[in-house]
KEDRENPA-679263 format. One record per residue (C-alpha): x, y, z; residue number from 1. Coordinates in pm, whole numbers, plus 50000, padded with zeros to 5 digits. Layout:
residues N
<atom <X, Y, Z>, NUM> ...
//
This chain:
residues 311
<atom <21330, 03582, 31529>, 1> <atom <21009, 03809, 31546>, 2> <atom <20934, 04104, 31373>, 3> <atom <21071, 04353, 31574>, 4> <atom <20835, 04661, 31379>, 5> <atom <20541, 04467, 31595>, 6> <atom <20681, 04567, 31899>, 7> <atom <20656, 04966, 31903>, 8> <atom <20679, 05019, 32223>, 9> <atom <20862, 04772, 32422>, 10> <atom <21193, 04885, 32541>, 11> <atom <21467, 04672, 32725>, 12> <atom <21692, 04797, 33038>, 13> <atom <22044, 04579, 33091>, 14> <atom <22126, 04633, 33449>, 15> <atom <22511, 04617, 33407>, 16> <atom <22641, 04842, 33663>, 17> <atom <22709, 04627, 33962>, 18> <atom <23044, 04542, 34089>, 19> <atom <23069, 04179, 34095>, 20> <atom <23257, 04140, 34415>, 21> <atom <23129, 03812, 34528>, 22> <atom <23206, 03636, 34182>, 23> <atom <23567, 03796, 34179>, 24> <atom <23748, 03494, 34305>, 25> <atom <23637, 03360, 33968>, 26> <atom <23624, 03626, 33722>, 27> <atom <24007, 03725, 33810>, 28> <atom <24116, 03345, 33748>, 29> <atom <23929, 03378, 33384>, 30> <atom <23990, 03753, 33307>, 31> <atom <24362, 03798, 33447>, 32> <atom <24222, 04116, 33606>, 33> <atom <23917, 04280, 33827>, 34> <atom <23668, 04320, 33605>, 35> <atom <23311, 04260, 33724>, 36> <atom <23161, 03944, 33606>, 37> <atom <22904, 04102, 33325>, 38> <atom <23250, 04183, 33138>, 39> <atom <23379, 03850, 33182>, 40> <atom <23343, 03541, 32991>, 41> <atom <23205, 03251, 33212>, 42> <atom <23143, 02975, 32951>, 43> <atom <23178, 03036, 32618>, 44> <atom <23358, 03315, 32444>, 45> <atom <23128, 03610, 32456>, 46> <atom <23081, 03814, 32804>, 47> <atom <22781, 03781, 32986>, 48> <atom <22688, 04155, 32914>, 49> <atom <22690, 04008, 32541>, 50> <atom <22496, 03747, 32601>, 51> <atom <22251, 03966, 32745>, 52> <atom <22200, 04199, 32468>, 53> <atom <22183, 03916, 32235>, 54> <atom <21859, 03755, 32449>, 55> <atom <21731, 04119, 32493>, 56> <atom <21751, 04184, 32109>, 57> <atom <21523, 03885, 32053>, 58> <atom <21209, 04031, 32235>, 59> <atom <21322, 04437, 32199>, 60> <atom <21422, 04610, 31888>, 61> <atom <21800, 04671, 31964>, 62> <atom <21727, 05046, 31951>, 63> <atom <21532, 05069, 32217>, 64> <atom <21771, 04890, 32506>, 65> <atom <21889, 05102, 32734>, 66> <atom <22229, 05019, 32919>, 67> <atom <22287, 05121, 33279>, 68> <atom <22673, 05104, 33383>, 69> <atom <22903, 05242, 33603>, 70> <atom <23186, 05509, 33495>, 71> <atom <23478, 05339, 33671>, 72> <atom <23411, 05039, 33475>, 73> <atom <23422, 05220, 33113>, 74> <atom <23754, 05023, 33028>, 75> <atom <23569, 04709, 32988>, 76> <atom <23228, 04823, 32857>, 77> <atom <23345, 05069, 32585>, 78> <atom <23411, 04853, 32327>, 79> <atom <23098, 04627, 32389>, 80> <atom <22912, 04920, 32384>, 81> <atom <23089, 05113, 32080>, 82> <atom <22824, 05106, 31855>, 83> <atom <22519, 05208, 32108>, 84> <atom <22384, 05581, 32079>, 85> <atom <22502, 05783, 32356>, 86> <atom <22135, 05883, 32475>, 87> <atom <22112, 05493, 32532>, 88> <atom <22390, 05444, 32753>, 89> <atom <22323, 05576, 33126>, 90> <atom <22643, 05603, 33283>, 91> <atom <22603, 05617, 33658>, 92> <atom <22926, 05820, 33839>, 93> <atom <22913, 05534, 34089>, 94> <atom <22700, 05195, 34161>, 95> <atom <22400, 05284, 34426>, 96> <atom <22229, 04963, 34367>, 97> <atom <21961, 04846, 34166>, 98> <atom <21667, 05051, 34277>, 99> <atom <21881, 05374, 34155>, 100> <atom <22006, 05176, 33845>, 101> <atom <21627, 05119, 33749>, 102> <atom <21515, 05493, 33814>, 103> <atom <21774, 05606, 33598>, 104> <atom <21688, 05423, 33345>, 105> <atom <21330, 05459, 33328>, 106> <atom <21408, 05868, 33395>, 107> <atom <21620, 05825, 33059>, 108> <atom <21338, 05630, 32896>, 109> <atom <21042, 05878, 32982>, 110> <atom <21282, 06148, 32782>, 111> <atom <21286, 05885, 32477>, 112> <atom <21004, 05790, 32468>, 113> <atom <20612, 05923, 32554>, 114> <atom <20475, 05551, 32602>, 115> <atom <20645, 05226, 32629>, 116> <atom <20648, 04897, 32822>, 117> <atom <20963, 04828, 32988>, 118> <atom <21100, 04511, 33071>, 119> <atom <21462, 04543, 33311>, 120> <atom <21737, 04253, 33255>, 121> <atom <22044, 04148, 33486>, 122> <atom <22336, 04129, 33313>, 123> <atom <22472, 03830, 33533>, 124> <atom <22269, 03562, 33428>, 125> <atom <22246, 03203, 33235>, 126> <atom <21969, 03031, 33056>, 127> <atom <22030, 02681, 32951>, 128> <atom <21677, 02695, 32698>, 129> <atom <21670, 03021, 32578>, 130> <atom <21331, 02948, 32408>, 131> <atom <21187, 02937, 32738>, 132> <atom <21289, 03228, 32830>, 133> <atom <21192, 03440, 32527>, 134> <atom <20840, 03243, 32592>, 135> <atom <20820, 03395, 32912>, 136> <atom <20945, 03743, 32833>, 137> <atom <20682, 03778, 32554>, 138> <atom <20375, 03659, 32809>, 139> <atom <20526, 03906, 33096>, 140> <atom <20496, 04198, 32817>, 141> <atom <20137, 04094, 32703>, 142> <atom <20059, 04080, 33100>, 143> <atom <20205, 04424, 33141>, 144> <atom <19971, 04564, 32881>, 145> <atom <19680, 04380, 32957>, 146> <atom <19735, 04422, 33348>, 147> <atom <19907, 04804, 33333>, 148> <atom <19876, 04852, 33704>, 149> <atom <20092, 04584, 33783>, 150> <atom <20476, 04488, 33748>, 151> <atom <20512, 04156, 33623>, 152> <atom <20762, 03932, 33754>, 153> <atom <20934, 03631, 33535>, 154> <atom <20970, 03343, 33806>, 155> <atom <21180, 03061, 33783>, 156> <atom <21113, 02702, 33914>, 157> <atom <21281, 02648, 34252>, 158> <atom <21527, 02362, 34290>, 159> <atom <21710, 02429, 34630>, 160> <atom <21589, 02665, 34937>, 161> <atom <21828, 02888, 34824>, 162> <atom <21833, 03175, 35110>, 163> <atom <22081, 03447, 34894>, 164> <atom <21764, 03463, 34625>, 165> <atom <21444, 03634, 34622>, 166> <atom <21093, 03431, 34650>, 167> <atom <20752, 03462, 34471>, 168> <atom <20458, 03316, 34655>, 169> <atom <20210, 03278, 34382>, 170> <atom <19836, 03363, 34456>, 171> <atom <19562, 03279, 34241>, 172> <atom <19541, 03355, 33841>, 173> <atom <19417, 03673, 33747>, 174> <atom <19106, 03735, 33602>, 175> <atom <19082, 03805, 33222>, 176> <atom <19082, 04163, 33184>, 177> <atom <19063, 04188, 32785>, 178> <atom <18860, 03877, 32701>, 179> <atom <18929, 03871, 32340>, 180> <atom <19313, 03932, 32335>, 181> <atom <19489, 03562, 32374>, 182> <atom <19737, 03594, 32618>, 183> <atom <20097, 03371, 32584>, 184> <atom <20071, 03252, 32956>, 185> <atom <19806, 03301, 33225>, 186> <atom <19993, 03526, 33503>, 187> <atom <19907, 03494, 33867>, 188> <atom <19859, 03734, 34139>, 189> <atom <20178, 03766, 34423>, 190> <atom <20057, 03673, 34793>, 191> <atom <20402, 03772, 34891>, 192> <atom <20805, 03883, 34805>, 193> <atom <21062, 03769, 34999>, 194> <atom <21404, 03874, 34948>, 195> <atom <21672, 03653, 35100>, 196> <atom <21469, 03467, 35370>, 197> <atom <21625, 03309, 35670>, 198> <atom <21664, 02884, 35611>, 199> <atom <21395, 02814, 35801>, 200> <atom <21143, 03027, 35577>, 201> <atom <21352, 02900, 35269>, 202> <atom <21243, 02568, 35314>, 203> <atom <20881, 02688, 35388>, 204> <atom <20847, 02872, 35061>, 205> <atom <21026, 02550, 34848>, 206> <atom <20806, 02324, 35005>, 207> <atom <20523, 02521, 34883>, 208> <atom <20645, 02542, 34529>, 209> <atom <20710, 02938, 34539>, 210> <atom <20946, 03047, 34258>, 211> <atom <21265, 03200, 34240>, 212> <atom <21266, 03571, 34121>, 213> <atom <21505, 03616, 33824>, 214> <atom <21485, 04006, 33834>, 215> <atom <21320, 04028, 33478>, 216> <atom <21023, 04287, 33561>, 217> <atom <20832, 04420, 33320>, 218> <atom <20584, 04723, 33295>, 219> <atom <20431, 05041, 33208>, 220> <atom <20677, 05352, 33226>, 221> <atom <20399, 05511, 33411>, 222> <atom <20364, 05176, 33634>, 223> <atom <20752, 05187, 33712>, 224> <atom <20746, 05557, 33812>, 225> <atom <20478, 05567, 34021>, 226> <atom <20600, 05264, 34239>, 227> <atom <20951, 05452, 34217>, 228> <atom <20811, 05771, 34322>, 229> <atom <20620, 05584, 34638>, 230> <atom <20902, 05369, 34747>, 231> <atom <21223, 05585, 34632>, 232> <atom <21109, 05920, 34621>, 233> <atom <21426, 06097, 34720>, 234> <atom <21555, 05919, 34428>, 235> <atom <21337, 06002, 34170>, 236> <atom <21283, 06323, 34277>, 237> <atom <21698, 06374, 34247>, 238> <atom <21672, 06192, 33925>, 239> <atom <21429, 06398, 33752>, 240> <atom <21651, 06729, 33822>, 241> <atom <21984, 06644, 33720>, 242> <atom <22127, 06557, 33393>, 243> <atom <22330, 06294, 33317>, 244> <atom <22589, 06486, 33087>, 245> <atom <22661, 06763, 33339>, 246> <atom <23029, 06728, 33488>, 247> <atom <22791, 06826, 33825>, 248> <atom <22590, 06540, 33835>, 249> <atom <22853, 06337, 34001>, 250> <atom <22846, 06505, 34337>, 251> <atom <22449, 06495, 34315>, 252> <atom <22453, 06125, 34266>, 253> <atom <22659, 06049, 34573>, 254> <atom <22438, 06183, 34772>, 255> <atom <22145, 05911, 34670>, 256> <atom <22122, 05629, 34909>, 257> <atom <22251, 05306, 34821>, 258> <atom <21903, 05075, 34769>, 259> <atom <21832, 04728, 34660>, 260> <atom <21510, 04737, 34428>, 261> <atom <21402, 04362, 34550>, 262> <atom <21391, 04435, 34919>, 263> <atom <21281, 04825, 34907>, 264> <atom <21027, 04802, 34622>, 265> <atom <20917, 04466, 34521>, 266> <atom <20894, 04316, 34850>, 267> <atom <20652, 04621, 34958>, 268> <atom <20420, 04615, 34693>, 269> <atom <20339, 04233, 34639>, 270> <atom <19975, 04335, 34588>, 271> <atom <20046, 04521, 34258>, 272> <atom <20278, 04213, 34121>, 273> <atom <20210, 03984, 33875>, 274> <atom <20435, 03672, 33800>, 275> <atom <20470, 03478, 33500>, 276> <atom <20606, 03151, 33536>, 277> <atom <20958, 03013, 33368>, 278> <atom <20984, 02627, 33315>, 279> <atom <21244, 02445, 33241>, 280> <atom <21506, 02722, 33116>, 281> <atom <21792, 02666, 33295>, 282> <atom <21839, 02991, 33471>, 283> <atom <22109, 03072, 33736>, 284> <atom <22196, 03373, 33886>, 285> <atom <22591, 03374, 33893>, 286> <atom <22593, 03617, 34152>, 287> <atom <22806, 03347, 34358>, 288> <atom <23152, 03140, 34262>, 289> <atom <22928, 02778, 34340>, 290> <atom <22663, 02889, 34104>, 291> <atom <22913, 02967, 33825>, 292> <atom <23113, 02654, 33881>, 293> <atom <22767, 02488, 33884>, 294> <atom <22679, 02606, 33570>, 295> <atom <23045, 02510, 33395>, 296> <atom <22978, 02177, 33512>, 297> <atom <22681, 02120, 33333>, 298> <atom <22818, 02219, 33042>, 299> <atom <23120, 01964, 33100>, 300> <atom <23372, 02266, 33114>, 301> <atom <23685, 02265, 33360>, 302> <atom <23578, 02419, 33670>, 303> <atom <23863, 02654, 33762>, 304> <atom <24048, 02613, 34152>, 305> <atom <23961, 02889, 34333>, 306> <atom <24247, 02813, 34561>, 307> <atom <24461, 02947, 34323>, 308> <atom <24287, 03300, 34345>, 309> <atom <24357, 03356, 34686>, 310> <atom <24742, 03242, 34666>, 311> 
//
């Protein structure tokens, strides 16, 4: 494992506050209760959250990981996060979507660190080749430092014209800014970011070799703040004036509009994005039962009969 001391300004955010409704038929069968997918072991003995922690700890000092969770799931995450500092856990009074979750994490990191490059990771994804993931994330961190005015996405090679994922239309390679610094990979500009396109557009994007958005997003703390203030101004203003340890926070938090970061932020600022390609990683977003069952099949594991969940 690389020396973490060489990465003092790296921070990670693990987004684990979703409700996991779409995968509920499968997770109910696997766990015997209604826990969200990130707290469920889909393949193997560890939960998706635990798998994510292990992956992120390989590129970020574990002491510099912030976890975004939702209070009603406390019974599921309390044991897994029992050794984590209280300041590293952002406990949302309720789930208000990924924009709010990222804004809350960025606000917390601002209070903990004056200077940081931040990477956000979903807690419900699968990677068959984690070495490829680590290399891509290292490249994204380097690119975010070299091009501090951009958020850097990690884009996976598309294998189908999926209409339920975000798509990254790749532009030209970015011109070197720090000529004496060797980057792990040459990042590209982003022509267009399309979230969940209709079928006809998805076919076009697939044919053009566009990438799937893994939702791993890396950028300087100030860059996240700038874009959130522009596209989620009310959310940022509210979060910066409330305390997550105050009993009154729940009432204030409930006034925030639910917002999706891909749709409401990334798709509106393509000219301020960059992308690093992720190749041969076996990436899968486990948001739908079909994708989770495909992962199980790829590992020669038993595929549960989802009809049992409906009976």
